[in-house]
C-alpha angles and dihedrals in degrees: 000000000000115000120191123220094263091055091047089053091050091046087062090054099260132096149077124274134163088246135001118189114199129186119194126207103203114196124192129210091277094054094253122142125231117238130183137192139164114268091222122060132023098281114142124235119277138173120264113278141168146172126240132183102172127108100257139088105298089211091056087049090053092049090052092047092051090051094048096046101036105018086236124138115216135171131210115258103172147327113255104185147347130199130181129206134169121227118182091339094309122112117235122199125203115194133184116195134178120232133182131205117258093196136031111262123204099173130011113232116221118165099156103047133049095227135139120224128199139168119227131176119241096258091052092046092054090057095046127100102249140170110274094246090050092047091053090048092051090050089051089051091049091054091045092050093047090050091049092048091048090050092048090047090051091049091050090050090049091049091048090050092050090050089048090052091050091049090049091050091051091045091048091052091048091050090048092050092048091049091053090047091054092049092047093048089053090045098050097073088060090055090045090055092050090049092049092048093052093048092053097048109126116248094243091056100046092104096044115123093239090055090050089051093050091048091051092050090049091054090047091054092049089050090054089054092051091050091058092047097258108146129195114237107242111233134151138178112283095032117133111258113254113192091203093066103014133066116202111215097161133037116201097172129104105221098159099080110129093200097064116130121231090257091050090049091052090049092047090054088066104080113210132192115251100176140010109228100173132006121247129218140200128202119205090341095311121114106237095171125011120223109263111223146166116237137203 
């Protein structure tokens, strides 16, 4: 529908019209809606409303009016609906806006008007006998709230899905790492056997072609480990024993001597490696097999 510049200006909350009728749905911290009616007469409850014909934001006008009449500070939350009509050549705007309390309110002060104020939740308000304009406004608020809740629910579902994807990515990486660990652990004994074979080659056969071939295969296997980020734990004879990366499977020391001096006892408390029995490896910073050593 075509909207002229004046209507566009009013749509934004600013502008001058012969009459602007605004209804305000004021919601407190418990989600209850403020209703008002005259104490005298048989007029049903309705939501606060007012007319303005001055060149200012009609929502700001409404906020000021609520403060002056009820000593209640409210702030604009959203615009719920606009409708335009023309009466005798003059445009008439009807606006429904949503407001929230800025402060907790125990009692509503009203010294200038003989009105009654009450808070009702939405379900109660829908069952009440209300003025037609107020009933239409409450139905607009119901649709708005349902739309908001649906949007929030969709956003929660989207956030849950994103978190699920991240958990699956982490889980997938963990599965991949564990799978590589299992393959490497089954692969290491083969490298150990090659290492042991090369160490025990007789001196007079070190330059034989078959020894050269075994040595080359051994280096290839070690290269494969390096390519998949498997590192050999560096350890040499004389290093201090570290239980986090070493496993002692043989003790060659004699720590039971009763004639040790205090200095000798302090030295004997430092366990050192005397022999490397089997190499250790780590994968992505994690020890997958400690170095097996003999200690003094």
